[in-house]
All heavy atoms as an XYZ file, in Angstrom:
932
protein
N      -4.106      9.361     14.999
C      -3.297      8.562     14.101
C      -3.856      8.651     12.679
O      -5.050      8.794     12.483
C      -3.320      7.099     14.549
C      -2.544      6.800     15.789
S      -0.886      6.430     15.276
C       0.026      6.850     16.685
N      -2.979      8.513     11.735
C      -3.372      8.549     10.332
C      -3.136      7.175      9.708
O      -2.448      6.330     10.290
C      -2.553      9.604      9.571
O      -1.177      9.219      9.617
C      -2.738     10.988     10.169
N      -3.681      6.968      8.527
C      -3.492      5.679      7.890
C      -2.025      5.367      7.629
O      -1.597      4.233      7.846
C      -4.317      5.562      6.610
C      -4.404      4.138      6.078
C      -4.957      3.167      7.117
C      -5.243      4.088      4.843
N      -1.198      6.330      7.199
C       0.215      5.988      7.068
C       0.842      5.510      8.377
O       1.765      4.714      8.368
C       0.853      7.288      6.593
C      -0.232      7.951      5.819
C      -1.497      7.638      6.605
N       0.327      5.970      9.516
C       0.821      5.501     10.807
C       0.268      4.122     11.163
O       0.938      3.327     11.802
C       0.429      6.467     11.928
C       1.050      7.830     11.771
O       2.174      7.904     11.241
O       0.402      8.815     12.151
N      -0.949      3.851     10.766
C      -1.649      2.637     11.184
C      -1.686      1.534     10.134
O      -2.089      0.421     10.426
C      -3.093      2.995     11.569
C      -3.209      3.982     12.697
S      -2.542      3.358     14.242
C      -3.695      2.075     14.613
N      -1.293      1.826      8.904
C      -1.420      0.857      7.820
C      -0.749     -0.469      8.099
O      -1.318     -1.537      7.851
N       0.472     -0.431      8.634
C       1.190     -1.670      8.933
C       0.483     -2.460     10.032
O       0.435     -3.689      9.986
C       2.626     -1.384      9.368
C       3.457     -0.795      8.284
N       3.844     -1.500      7.169
C       3.980      0.441      8.137
C       4.570     -0.728      6.388
N       4.664      0.460      6.946
N      -0.056     -1.757     11.008
C      -0.761     -2.434     12.105
C      -2.026     -3.120     11.601
O      -2.314     -4.255     11.978
C      -1.114     -1.433     13.206
C       0.065     -0.776     13.911
C      -0.424      0.296     14.863
C       0.900     -1.800     14.629
N      -2.781     -2.443     10.763
C      -4.017     -3.023     10.223
C      -3.694     -4.236      9.365
O      -4.312     -5.296      9.509
C      -4.797     -1.960      9.426
C      -5.284     -0.848     10.351
C      -5.965     -2.601      8.673
C      -5.784      0.393      9.631
N      -2.730     -4.093      8.457
C      -2.364     -5.207      7.573
C      -1.880     -6.410      8.380
O      -2.241     -7.554      8.087
C      -1.299     -4.760      6.584
N      -1.091     -6.148      9.411
C      -0.548     -7.239     10.222
C      -1.610     -7.883     11.094
O      -1.661     -9.109     11.218
C       0.595     -6.724     11.096
O       1.667     -6.300     10.285
N      -2.448     -7.075     11.691
C      -3.477     -7.625     12.593
C      -4.465     -8.503     11.837
O      -4.851     -9.573     12.292
C      -4.216     -6.482     13.296
C      -5.469     -6.879     14.050
C      -5.169     -7.886     15.143
N      -6.343     -8.285     15.864
C      -7.078     -9.362     15.607
N      -6.768    -10.158     14.603
N      -8.130     -9.667     16.335
N      -4.903     -8.061     10.667
C      -5.928     -8.789      9.925
C      -5.361     -9.644      8.800
O      -6.116    -10.269      8.072
C      -6.977     -7.810      9.394
C      -7.709     -7.136     10.529
C      -7.403     -5.832     10.895
C      -8.670     -7.828     11.254
C      -8.047     -5.221     11.954
C      -9.318     -7.221     12.323
C      -9.001     -5.927     12.662
O      -9.632     -5.328     13.720
N      -4.041     -9.665      8.670
C      -3.357    -10.483      7.667
C      -3.899    -10.212      6.266
O      -4.275    -11.118      5.525
C      -3.483    -11.965      8.029
C      -2.248    -12.736      7.654
O      -1.147    -12.224      7.737
N      -2.426    -13.966      7.233
N      -3.941     -8.928      5.925
C      -4.476     -8.481      4.639
C      -3.466     -7.593      3.928
O      -2.507     -7.121      4.534
C      -5.787     -7.680      4.813
C      -5.538     -6.417      5.657
C      -6.897     -8.540      5.395
C      -6.675     -5.424      5.646
N      -3.714     -7.366      2.661
C      -2.991     -6.359      1.896
C      -3.885     -5.124      1.917
O      -5.047     -5.180      1.515
C      -2.747     -6.837      0.449
C      -2.095     -5.741     -0.366
C      -1.906     -8.101      0.447
N      -3.373     -4.026      2.437
C      -4.148     -2.799      2.570
C      -3.609     -1.752      1.607
O      -2.422     -1.426      1.640
C      -4.065     -2.274      4.004
C      -4.815     -0.983      4.295
C      -6.320     -1.172      4.133
C      -4.481     -0.490      5.695
N      -4.476     -1.250      0.748
C      -4.095     -0.231     -0.230
C      -4.735      1.092      0.180
O      -5.952      1.152      0.402
C      -4.546     -0.640     -1.654
C      -4.261      0.473     -2.652
C      -3.853     -1.928     -2.078
N      -3.913      2.117      0.300
C      -4.382      3.461      0.666
C      -4.259      4.355     -0.565
O      -3.179      4.501     -1.134
C      -3.525      3.996      1.815
C      -3.774      5.431      2.128
N      -2.804      6.391      2.007
C      -4.877      6.082      2.557
C      -3.306      7.569      2.352
N      -4.552      7.410      2.687
N      -5.377      4.948     -0.974
C      -5.404      5.811     -2.151
C      -5.938      7.185     -1.764
O      -6.977      7.295     -1.115
C      -6.321      5.220     -3.226
C      -5.992      3.814     -3.708
C      -7.132      3.254     -4.542
C      -4.699      3.818     -4.484
N      -5.219      8.218     -2.160
C      -5.710      9.581     -1.992
C      -5.008     10.452     -3.015
O      -4.087     10.006     -3.703
C      -5.463     10.096     -0.571
O      -4.106     10.421     -0.384
N      -5.423     11.704     -3.108
C      -4.771     12.615     -4.048
C      -3.370     12.995     -3.585
O      -2.547     13.403     -4.381
C      -5.608     13.878     -4.251
C      -6.822     13.639     -5.100
C      -8.092     13.792     -4.575
C      -6.700     13.245     -6.424
C      -9.213     13.570     -5.349
C      -7.807     13.019     -7.209
C      -9.069     13.181     -6.676
N      -3.102     12.862     -2.290
C      -1.806     13.276     -1.757
C      -0.822     12.140     -1.538
O       0.374     12.346     -1.597
C      -2.010     14.003     -0.431
C      -2.717     15.305     -0.611
C      -2.625     16.137      0.634
N      -3.342     17.369      0.419
C      -4.218     17.865      1.245
N      -4.471     17.245      2.368
N      -4.819     18.992      0.980
N      -1.335     10.968     -1.212
C      -0.443      9.872     -0.860
C      -1.096      8.540     -1.185
O      -2.249      8.307     -0.840
C      -0.113      9.946      0.629
C       0.969      9.013      1.077
C       1.319      9.249      2.523
O       0.438      9.432      3.360
N       2.607      9.240      2.836
N      -0.350      7.662     -1.832
C      -0.833      6.329     -2.182
C       0.212      5.307     -1.765
O       1.369      5.404     -2.179
C      -1.075      6.224     -3.682
S      -2.356      7.299     -4.304
N      -0.194      4.338     -0.950
C       0.727      3.321     -0.456
C       0.016      1.985     -0.315
O      -1.198      1.934     -0.126
C       1.298      3.713      0.907
C       2.206      4.924      0.953
C       2.419      5.376      2.390
C       3.531      4.613      0.288
N       0.805      0.915     -0.354
C       0.309     -0.430     -0.084
C       1.003     -0.929      1.173
O       2.221     -0.777      1.326
C       0.612     -1.368     -1.273
O      -0.064     -0.877     -2.424
C       0.155     -2.787     -0.980
N       0.229     -1.516      2.072
C       0.754     -2.058      3.326
C       0.587     -3.569      3.326
O      -0.476     -4.075      2.980
C       0.011     -1.470      4.530
C       0.156      0.023      4.618
C      -0.780      0.862      4.037
C       1.247      0.584      5.251
C      -0.637      2.239      4.090
C       1.401      1.959      5.319
C       0.448      2.777      4.732
O       0.600      4.133      4.786
N       1.638     -4.256      3.747
C       1.632     -5.713      3.824
C       1.875     -6.139      5.267
O       2.492     -5.399      6.041
C       2.743     -6.281      2.939
C       2.713     -5.889      1.464
C       3.965     -6.415      0.758
C       1.460     -6.414      0.793
N       1.426     -7.338      5.648
C       1.703     -7.828      7.002
C       3.203     -7.915      7.265
O       3.985     -8.267      6.381
C       1.064     -9.217      7.019
C      -0.024     -9.130      5.996
C       0.536     -8.245      4.920
N       3.593     -7.595      8.472
C       5.005     -7.551      8.837
C       5.561     -8.883      9.336
O       6.754     -9.135      9.214
C       5.233     -6.506      9.937
C       5.016     -5.053      9.550
C       4.948     -4.177     10.788
C       6.119     -4.594      8.622
N       4.710     -9.724      9.927
C       5.236    -10.880     10.656
C       4.660    -12.224     10.262
O       4.933    -13.215     10.914
C       4.986    -10.695     12.154
C       5.672     -9.499     12.706
C       5.409     -9.376     14.172
N       6.168     -8.262     14.722
C       6.328     -8.051     15.998
N       5.784     -8.861     16.860
N       7.031     -7.025     16.407
N       3.857    -12.291      9.234
C       3.243    -13.579      8.904
C       3.742    -14.105      7.566
O       4.107    -13.345      6.677
C       1.721    -13.451      8.879
O       1.336    -12.575      7.844
N       3.736    -15.418      7.443
C       4.092    -16.064      6.188
C       2.966    -15.818      5.198
O       1.787    -15.917      5.541
C       4.307    -17.576      6.408
C       4.569    -18.290      5.098
C       5.440    -17.810      7.390
N       3.323    -15.503      3.987
C       2.329    -15.242      2.955
C       1.623    -16.532      2.550
O       2.278    -17.519      2.226
C       3.006    -14.628      1.729
O       2.099    -14.525      0.670
N       0.291    -16.525      2.558
C      -0.415    -17.687      2.018
C      -0.300    -17.687      0.492
O       0.248    -16.751     -0.091
C      -1.861    -17.460      2.470
C      -1.982    -15.992      2.631
C      -0.618    -15.497      3.032
N      -0.836    -18.680     -0.147
C      -0.855    -18.696     -1.609
C      -1.575    -17.441     -2.099
O      -2.545    -16.995     -1.468
C      -1.569    -19.936     -2.108
N      -1.123    -16.828     -3.208
C      -1.737    -15.586     -3.685
C      -3.254    -15.656     -3.854
O      -3.941    -14.654     -3.663
C      -1.048    -15.343     -5.028
C       0.289    -15.976     -4.867
C       0.038    -17.200     -4.011
N      -3.784    -16.819     -4.162
C      -5.244    -16.967     -4.276
C      -5.957    -16.658     -2.967
O      -7.124    -16.286     -2.965
C      -5.598    -18.394     -4.691
C      -5.736    -18.655     -6.172
C      -5.992    -20.129     -6.428
C      -6.826    -17.815     -6.780
N      -5.256    -16.830     -1.851
C      -5.861    -16.632     -0.536
C      -5.571    -15.260      0.064
O      -5.965    -14.987      1.195
C      -5.413    -17.730      0.419
C      -5.818    -19.091     -0.032
N      -7.129    -19.510     -0.067
C      -5.081    -20.120     -0.514
C      -7.182    -20.742     -0.528
N      -5.946    -21.139     -0.812
N      -4.881    -14.402     -0.683
C      -4.646    -13.042     -0.198
C      -5.957    -12.269     -0.206
O      -6.762    -12.414     -1.117
C      -3.665    -12.305     -1.106
C      -2.251    -12.721     -0.922
N      -1.202    -11.948     -1.349
C      -1.688    -13.816     -0.355
C      -0.068    -12.551     -1.069
N      -0.338    -13.689     -0.476
N      -6.149    -11.459      0.801
C      -7.300    -10.561      0.831
C      -6.768     -9.142      0.696
O      -5.956     -8.705      1.505
C      -8.080    -10.727      2.116
C      -9.268     -9.800      2.172
C     -10.291    -10.199      3.178
C     -11.394     -9.188      3.094
N     -12.677     -9.735      3.258
N      -7.216     -8.442     -0.324
C      -6.792     -7.067     -0.573
C      -7.963     -6.140     -0.297
O      -9.055     -6.344     -0.824
C      -6.315     -6.916     -2.022
C      -5.710     -5.562     -2.369
C      -4.545     -5.750     -3.332
C      -6.720     -4.634     -2.969
N      -7.716     -5.152      0.546
C      -8.729     -4.145      0.849
C      -8.146     -2.791      0.466
O      -7.047     -2.428      0.892
C      -9.126     -4.158      2.334
C      -9.800     -5.487      2.663
C     -10.032     -2.976      2.665
C     -10.193     -5.642      4.103
N      -8.872     -2.061     -0.358
C      -8.443     -0.736     -0.796
C      -9.345      0.317     -0.183
O     -10.574      0.185     -0.201
C      -8.468     -0.639     -2.314
N      -8.717      1.346      0.367
C      -9.459      2.453      0.959
C      -9.067      3.747      0.255
O      -7.879      4.018      0.059
C      -9.138      2.587      2.455
C      -9.523      1.419      3.344
C      -9.042      1.671      4.759
C     -11.019      1.190      3.312
N     -10.060      4.523     -0.108
C      -9.821      5.833     -0.694
C     -10.123      6.899      0.337
O     -11.154      6.846      1.008
N      -9.224      7.846      0.488
C      -9.423      8.967      1.404
C      -9.937     10.138      0.572
O      -9.239     10.645     -0.299
C      -8.106      9.317      2.102
C      -8.248     10.326      3.197
C      -9.064     10.091      4.286
C      -7.543     11.514      3.150
C      -9.184     11.018      5.308
C      -7.644     12.452      4.167
C      -8.465     12.199      5.252
N     -11.174     10.530      0.823
C     -11.813     11.543     -0.025
C     -12.159     12.794      0.766
O     -12.501     12.736      1.942
C     -13.082     10.979     -0.711
C     -12.704      9.905     -1.702
C     -14.080     10.438      0.279
N     -12.038     13.922      0.101
C     -12.381     15.233      0.644
C     -11.714     15.524      1.987
O     -12.254     16.231      2.826
C     -13.897     15.393      0.720
C     -14.542     15.301     -0.655
C     -16.026     15.591     -0.653
O     -16.526     16.194      0.315
O     -16.673     15.210     -1.637
N     -10.544     14.938      2.200
C      -9.758     15.150      3.421
C     -10.529     14.895      4.705
O     -10.226     15.489      5.744
C      -9.170     16.566      3.456
C      -8.081     16.758      2.432
O      -7.391     15.774      2.117
O      -7.929     17.898      1.945
N     -11.542     14.016      4.644
C     -12.294     13.814      5.879
C     -12.835     12.400      6.094
O     -13.199     12.074      7.210
C     -13.430     14.822      5.980
S     -14.656     14.678      4.692
N     -12.917     11.563      5.071
C     -13.423     10.220      5.336
C     -12.889      9.201      4.325
O     -12.392      9.544      3.266
C     -14.954     10.211      5.376
C     -15.617     10.596      4.098
N     -15.829     11.904      3.727
C     -16.109      9.841      3.082
C     -16.425     11.936      2.541
N     -16.600     10.702      2.124
N     -13.022      7.941      4.711
C     -12.555      6.839      3.884
C     -13.732      6.124      3.252
O     -14.797      6.006      3.857
C     -11.769      5.823      4.736
C     -10.440      6.342      5.189
C     -10.302      6.945      6.425
C      -9.320      6.220      4.384
C      -9.070      7.418      6.852
C      -8.081      6.694      4.799
C      -7.965      7.289      6.036
N     -13.510      5.629      2.043
C     -14.498      4.790      1.366
C     -13.776      3.553      0.852
O     -12.581      3.600      0.535
C     -15.193      5.516      0.186
C     -16.021      6.695      0.680
C     -14.196      5.968     -0.852
N     -14.498      2.452      0.783
C     -13.891      1.253      0.230
C     -13.869      1.358     -1.283
O     -14.838      1.779     -1.909
C     -14.637     -0.002      0.652
C     -13.917     -1.263      0.204
C     -14.522     -2.538      0.760
O     -15.543     -2.509      1.449
N     -13.890     -3.655      0.476
N     -12.742      0.986     -1.870
C     -12.567      1.006     -3.318
C     -12.433     -0.443     -3.766
O     -11.631     -1.197     -3.216
C     -11.299      1.803     -3.711
C     -11.090      1.777     -5.217
C     -11.385      3.228     -3.195
N     -13.232     -0.839     -4.727
C     -13.181     -2.207     -5.223
C     -12.298     -2.248     -6.462
O     -12.632     -1.655     -7.482
C     -14.592     -2.719     -5.522
C     -15.431     -2.814     -4.280
C     -16.269     -1.769     -3.911
C     -15.351     -3.924     -3.460
C     -17.029     -1.835     -2.760
C     -16.098     -4.006     -2.297
C     -16.945     -2.957     -1.947
N     -11.166     -2.934     -6.349
C     -10.199     -3.011     -7.435
C     -10.313     -4.348     -8.155
O     -10.538     -5.385     -7.527
C      -8.774     -2.861     -6.893
C      -8.428     -1.559     -6.194
C      -7.010     -1.627     -5.642
C      -8.569     -0.389     -7.145
N     -10.113     -4.310     -9.450
C     -10.014     -5.523    -10.238
C      -8.726     -6.250     -9.841
O      -7.779     -5.624     -9.359
C      -9.987     -5.133    -11.724
C      -9.970     -6.315    -12.626
O     -11.008     -6.976    -12.780
O      -8.891     -6.585    -13.177
N      -8.667     -7.542    -10.064
C      -7.491     -8.311     -9.654
C      -6.231     -7.956    -10.438
O      -5.137     -8.369    -10.077
C      -7.764     -9.808     -9.776
O      -8.021    -10.137    -11.125
N      -6.377     -7.183    -11.506
C      -5.208     -6.752    -12.276
C      -4.969     -5.243    -12.187
O      -4.082     -4.725    -12.856
C      -5.362     -7.149    -13.754
O      -6.537     -6.531    -14.275
C      -5.453     -8.655    -13.908
N      -5.743     -4.552    -11.372
C      -5.591     -3.100    -11.240
C      -4.218     -2.735    -10.693
O      -3.700     -3.420     -9.807
C      -6.639     -2.540    -10.279
O      -7.922     -2.717    -10.788
N      -3.636     -1.644    -11.193
C      -2.378     -1.179    -10.613
C      -2.582     -0.799     -9.147
O      -3.655     -0.329     -8.763
C      -2.038      0.061    -11.445
C      -2.814     -0.082    -12.702
C      -4.058     -0.834    -12.331
N      -1.568     -1.032     -8.347
C      -1.616     -0.623     -6.936
C      -0.343      0.159     -6.608
O       0.687     -0.017     -7.253
C      -1.794     -1.817     -5.971
C      -0.640     -2.813     -6.092
C      -3.142     -2.491     -6.180
C      -0.665     -3.907     -5.037
N      -0.423      1.039     -5.609
C       0.734      1.871     -5.266
C       1.891      1.050     -4.695
O       1.705     -0.092     -4.282
C       0.197      2.852     -4.236
C      -1.159      2.436     -3.894
C      -1.589      1.356     -4.810
N       3.058      1.657     -4.639
C       4.226      0.965     -4.077
C       4.014      0.571     -2.616
O       3.221      1.177     -1.899
C       5.349      2.000     -4.187
C       4.898      2.950     -5.228
C       3.407      2.980     -5.153
N       4.765     -0.412     -2.211
C       4.721     -0.881     -0.823
C       5.421      0.149      0.055
O       6.473      0.686     -0.311
C       5.410     -2.254     -0.702
C       4.615     -3.279     -1.517
C       5.540     -2.679      0.742
C       5.355     -4.552     -1.792
N       4.812      0.422      1.192
C       5.387      1.377      2.142
C       6.812      0.964      2.494
O       7.084     -0.202      2.779
C       4.512      1.446      3.393
N       7.716      1.932      2.455
C       9.155      1.673      2.668
C       9.441      0.986      4.001
O      10.330      0.148      4.086
C       9.941      2.969      2.595
S       9.820      3.790      1.007
N       8.708      1.342      5.024
C       8.980      0.761      6.338
C       8.722     -0.742      6.390
O       9.235     -1.423      7.267
C       8.194      1.478      7.429
C       8.859      2.770      7.813
O      10.072      2.923      7.687
N       8.072      3.723      8.267
N       7.936     -1.260      5.470
C       7.719     -2.705      5.439
C       9.048     -3.418      5.218
O       9.350     -4.402      5.877
C       6.712     -3.086      4.346
C       6.446     -4.554      4.284
C       5.651     -5.275      5.116
C       6.994     -5.481      3.332
N       5.659     -6.595      4.749
C       6.482     -6.749      3.652
C       7.857     -5.367      2.251
C       6.796     -7.896      2.936
C       8.171     -6.506      1.536
C       7.639     -7.750      1.872
N       9.846     -2.936      4.296
C      11.146     -3.563      4.022
C      12.101     -3.419      5.216
O      12.928     -4.281      5.457
C      11.778     -2.961      2.775
C      11.087     -3.443      1.532
C      11.728     -2.903      0.262
N      10.973     -3.323     -0.888
C       9.884     -2.731     -1.343
N       9.420     -1.662     -0.727
N       9.254     -3.197     -2.396
N      11.966     -2.349      5.960
C      12.846     -2.120      7.107
C      12.494     -2.980      8.315
O      13.374     -3.345      9.088
C      12.813     -0.648      7.532
C      13.338      0.271      6.457
O      14.144     -0.119      5.622
N      12.859      1.507      6.458
N      11.207     -3.278      8.517
C      10.763     -3.904      9.761
C      10.104     -5.269      9.607
O       9.776     -5.898     10.605
C       9.810     -2.960     10.505
C      10.479     -1.673     10.872
C      10.157     -0.489     10.219
C      11.469     -1.634     11.840
C      10.793      0.707     10.538
C      12.110     -0.450     12.166
C      11.761      0.718     11.517
O      12.394      1.886     11.829
N       9.913     -5.751      8.406
C       9.258     -7.052      8.234
C      10.167     -8.176      8.696
O      11.382     -8.059      8.669
C       8.869     -7.263      6.785
C      10.082     -7.366      5.874
C       9.764     -8.009      4.563
N      10.822     -7.804      3.596
C      12.023     -8.384      3.639
N      12.316     -9.191      4.628
N      12.926     -8.141      2.722
N       9.546     -9.268      9.115
C      10.298    -10.476      9.428
C      10.654    -11.164      8.115
O       9.985    -10.984      7.105
C       9.449    -11.419     10.271
C       9.355    -11.047     11.739
C       9.563     -9.756     12.197
C       9.029    -12.015     12.666
C       9.464     -9.446     13.540
C       8.931    -11.713     14.012
C       9.149    -10.429     14.442
O       9.050    -10.121     15.764
N      11.698    -11.967      8.142
C      12.115    -12.715      6.947
C      10.979    -13.566      6.391
O      10.832    -13.696      5.179
C      13.301    -13.627      7.260
C      14.658    -12.962      7.154
C      14.948    -12.404      5.780
O      14.885    -11.197      5.615
N      15.257    -13.231      4.824
N      10.169    -14.145      7.277
C       9.087    -15.029      6.831
C       8.030    -14.286      6.012
O       7.261    -14.895      5.279
C       8.438    -15.728      8.014
S       7.606    -14.616      9.174
N       7.986    -12.960      6.090
C       6.962    -12.168      5.397
C       7.384    -11.735      3.998
O       6.603    -11.094      3.288
C       6.608    -10.939      6.233
N       8.575    -12.090      3.566
C       9.082    -11.629      2.269
C       8.178    -12.004      1.096
O       8.099    -11.291      0.114
C      10.475    -12.186      2.015
C      11.515    -11.589      2.922
C      12.864    -12.140      2.641
N      13.288    -11.639      1.332
C      14.380    -12.002      0.721
N      15.163    -12.888      1.275
N      14.703    -11.499     -0.442
N       7.491    -13.126      1.188
C       6.666    -13.615      0.086
C       5.423    -12.784     -0.215
O       4.825    -12.927     -1.280
N       5.030    -11.903      0.686
C       3.838    -11.081      0.454
C       3.999    -10.176     -0.769
O       3.045     -9.896     -1.468
C       3.533    -10.216      1.675
C       2.817    -10.931      2.764
C       3.363    -11.474      3.892
C       1.419    -11.191      2.837
N       2.392    -12.052      4.649
C       1.180    -11.883      4.038
C       0.342    -10.894      2.012
C      -0.090    -12.293      4.424
C      -0.925    -11.294      2.399
C      -1.135    -11.989      3.590
N       5.188     -9.707     -1.023
C       5.422     -8.725     -2.076
C       5.349     -9.322     -3.485
O       4.894     -8.657     -4.432
C       6.808     -8.103     -1.856
C       7.212     -7.106     -2.894
C       8.582     -6.538     -2.630
O       9.402     -7.161     -1.925
O       8.839     -5.441     -3.142
N       5.779    -10.538     -3.658
C       5.993    -11.135     -4.977
C       4.798    -11.029     -5.923
O       4.954    -10.579     -7.062
C       6.485    -12.590     -4.830
C       7.849    -12.582     -4.131
C       6.557    -13.300     -6.177
C       8.292    -13.929     -3.611
N       3.580    -11.384     -5.520
C       2.473    -11.334     -6.486
C       2.075     -9.924     -6.922
O       1.374     -9.756     -7.910
C       1.301    -12.003     -5.766
C       1.792    -12.468     -4.461
C       3.179    -11.958     -4.253
N       2.537     -8.899     -6.206
C       2.101     -7.531     -6.482
C       3.099     -6.703     -7.285
O       2.796     -5.579     -7.677
C       1.743     -6.834     -5.169
C       0.657     -7.585     -4.445
C       0.937     -8.405     -3.365
C      -0.647     -7.529     -4.919
C      -0.054     -9.139     -2.745
C      -1.648     -8.265     -4.297
C      -1.347     -9.065     -3.219
O      -2.336     -9.800     -2.629
N       4.273     -7.235     -7.543
C       5.303     -6.488     -8.267
C       4.813     -5.966     -9.623
O       4.977     -4.776     -9.924
C       6.603     -7.317     -8.399
C       7.595     -6.653     -9.338
C       7.226     -7.539     -7.021
N       4.173     -6.790    -10.474
C       3.707     -6.253    -11.767
C       2.661     -5.142    -11.611
O       2.649     -4.171    -12.379
C       3.099     -7.470    -12.476
C       3.640     -8.659    -11.770
C       3.938     -8.224    -10.377
N       1.802     -5.263    -10.624
C       0.764     -4.251    -10.412
C       1.370     -2.942     -9.906
O       0.915     -1.852    -10.261
C      -0.288     -4.780     -9.434
C      -1.058     -5.956    -10.016
C      -1.968     -6.607     -9.024
N      -3.088     -5.732     -8.691
C      -4.068     -6.085     -7.868
N      -4.069     -7.286     -7.320
N      -5.039     -5.244     -7.605
N       2.412     -3.039     -9.086
C       3.108     -1.850     -8.586
C       3.845     -1.160     -9.726
O       3.814      0.072     -9.846
C       4.052     -2.230     -7.433
C       3.233     -2.670     -6.221
C       4.983     -1.079     -7.079
C       4.027     -3.365     -5.139
N       4.485     -1.938    -10.567
C       5.178     -1.361    -11.730
C       4.184     -0.657    -12.651
O       4.479      0.411    -13.187
C       5.960     -2.431    -12.480
C       7.157     -2.957    -11.712
C       8.128     -1.872    -11.292
O       8.405     -0.956    -12.093
O       8.604     -1.918    -10.137
N       3.010     -1.236    -12.843
C       1.980     -0.604    -13.671
C       1.540      0.721    -13.054
O       1.310      1.708    -13.759
C       0.789     -1.542    -13.846
N       1.426      0.773    -11.740
C       1.056      2.013    -11.051
C       2.115      3.077    -11.275
O       1.804      4.217    -11.623
C       0.873      1.741     -9.555
C       0.420      2.938     -8.774
C      -0.928      3.221     -8.632
C       1.333      3.794     -8.165
C      -1.356      4.327     -7.908
C       0.918      4.893     -7.449
C      -0.431      5.166     -7.312
N       3.374      2.699    -11.068
C       4.474      3.655    -11.236
C       4.522      4.198    -12.667
O       4.717      5.390    -12.879
C       5.797      3.002    -10.891
C       6.030      2.877     -9.412
C       7.444      2.422     -9.123
N       7.680      2.411     -7.687
C       8.156      1.382     -7.021
N       8.483      0.273     -7.651
N       8.333      1.460     -5.730
N       4.330      3.323    -13.637
C       4.396      3.782    -15.029
C       3.194      4.655    -15.384
O       3.305      5.549    -16.216
C       4.518      2.601    -15.992
O       3.359      1.823    -15.970
N       2.060      4.441    -14.737
C       0.886      5.270    -15.031
C       1.002      6.666    -14.422
O       0.396      7.610    -14.918
C      -0.399      4.589    -14.546
O      -0.446      4.566    -13.141
N       1.782      6.814    -13.356
C       1.951      8.131    -12.730
C       2.795      9.063    -13.572
O       2.563     10.258    -13.598
C       2.600      7.992    -11.351
C       1.724      7.570    -10.203
C       2.546      7.546     -8.921
C       0.526      8.471    -10.038
N       3.796      8.527    -14.221
C       4.704      9.383    -14.972
C       5.643     10.123    -14.039
O       5.675      9.893    -12.836
N       6.378     11.054    -14.579
C       7.382     11.764    -13.783
C       6.874     13.069    -13.184
O       7.494     13.629    -12.299
C       8.615     12.083    -14.653
O       8.181     12.829    -15.788
C       9.323     10.817    -15.088
N       5.734     13.558    -13.627
C       5.240     14.849    -13.159
C       4.142     14.725    -12.118
O       3.361     15.639    -11.929
C       4.730     15.675    -14.344
C       5.839     16.018    -15.304
O       6.976     16.195    -14.894
N       5.511     16.091    -16.585
N       4.073     13.605    -11.433
C       3.004     13.387    -10.471
C       3.290     14.090     -9.147
O       4.427     14.154     -8.691
C       2.830     11.893    -10.229
O       1.904     11.689     -9.208
N       2.244     14.600     -8.519
C       2.358     15.202     -7.196
C       1.908     14.243     -6.095
O       1.769     14.642     -4.961
C       1.516     16.481     -7.115
C       2.112     17.583     -7.954
O       3.318     17.656     -8.125
N       1.260     18.423     -8.498
N       1.676     12.990     -6.447
C       1.225     12.004     -5.477
C       2.433     11.391     -4.793
O       3.349     10.900     -5.445
C       0.386     10.892     -6.153
C       0.010      9.817     -5.158
C      -0.854     11.482     -6.778
N       2.446     11.417     -3.463
C       3.549     10.827     -2.705
C       3.361      9.327     -2.635
O       2.255      8.832     -2.435
C       3.581     11.415     -1.298
N       4.449      8.614     -2.803
C       4.410      7.155     -2.702
C       5.416      6.684     -1.661
O       6.098      5.688     -1.830
C       4.685      6.492     -4.070
O       5.926      6.993     -4.563
C       3.578      6.773     -5.052
N       5.511      7.435     -0.575
C       6.339      7.066      0.564
C       5.655      7.575      1.822
O       4.805      8.454      1.771
C       7.742      7.640      0.439
C       7.766      9.144      0.314
C       9.136      9.683     -0.054
O       9.965      8.967     -0.570
N       9.362     10.949      0.222
N       6.046      6.999      2.977
C       5.376      7.378      4.217
C       5.685      8.800      4.651
O       4.825      9.529      5.111
C       5.786      6.447      5.375
C       5.294      5.063      5.259
C       6.380      4.129      4.732
O       7.220      4.528      3.931
O       6.352      2.978      5.149
N       6.929      9.203      4.558
C       7.366     10.497      5.046
C       7.425     11.489      3.911
O       8.036     11.229      2.879
C       8.749     10.401      5.696
O       8.708      9.357      6.680
C       9.151     11.695      6.334
N       6.791     12.620      4.104
C       6.778     13.663      3.090
C       7.454     14.887      3.679
O       7.065     15.372      4.752
C       5.328     14.004      2.674
C       4.609     12.775      2.150
C       5.320     15.109      1.639
C       3.130     12.967      1.980
N       8.451     15.411      2.994
C       9.128     16.624      3.445
C       8.392     17.821      2.845
O       8.469     18.091      1.664
C      10.589     16.600      2.985
C      11.367     17.778      3.555
O      10.762     18.651      4.225
O      12.594     17.819      3.330
N       7.668     18.549      3.684
C       6.857     19.674      3.204
C       7.715     20.842      2.753
O       7.247     21.697      1.999
C       5.897     20.123      4.301
C       4.841     19.088      4.681
C       3.988     19.603      5.826
C       3.969     18.715      3.501
N       8.971     20.892      3.163
C       9.850     21.971      2.726
C      10.263     21.817      1.259
O      10.695     22.767      0.640
C      11.105     22.029      3.588
C      10.785     22.471      5.007
O       9.795     23.214      5.169
O      11.506     22.064      5.927
N      10.121     20.613      0.695
C      10.516     20.372     -0.695
C       9.476     20.828     -1.695
O       9.750     20.911     -2.869
C      10.794     18.879     -0.910
C      12.044     18.405     -0.227
C      12.319     16.943     -0.481
O      11.638     16.349     -1.352
O      13.217     16.396      0.157
N       8.272     21.121     -1.259
C       7.210     21.522     -2.199
C       7.149     23.007     -2.417
O       7.696     23.807     -1.802
C       5.837     21.022     -1.716
O       5.588     21.533     -0.419
C       5.806     19.517     -1.743
């Protein structure tokens, strides 16, 4: 299994915001089935995938840009989980604007290799 496959499970099991960063794919995973606590009580864990072989913890500032939320979260989350996204919208927008239009970084779970 890969992090894009397991990200939703990890976020849901530990009730955390999980940020995945790599040169190929960057995504944010949110819990699927729990009510969002107050933003002060959110726990964000960022993992960087380096050299195509291991993960390291990345310590982000509370205002650091973060990648977009994985598309499947919107498809499969319970209604009660909608509040998880709200505090991160400005940070996601900052991430998108910093990438520009010529980025080769994927910000979705599924990548079509025939398009490259």
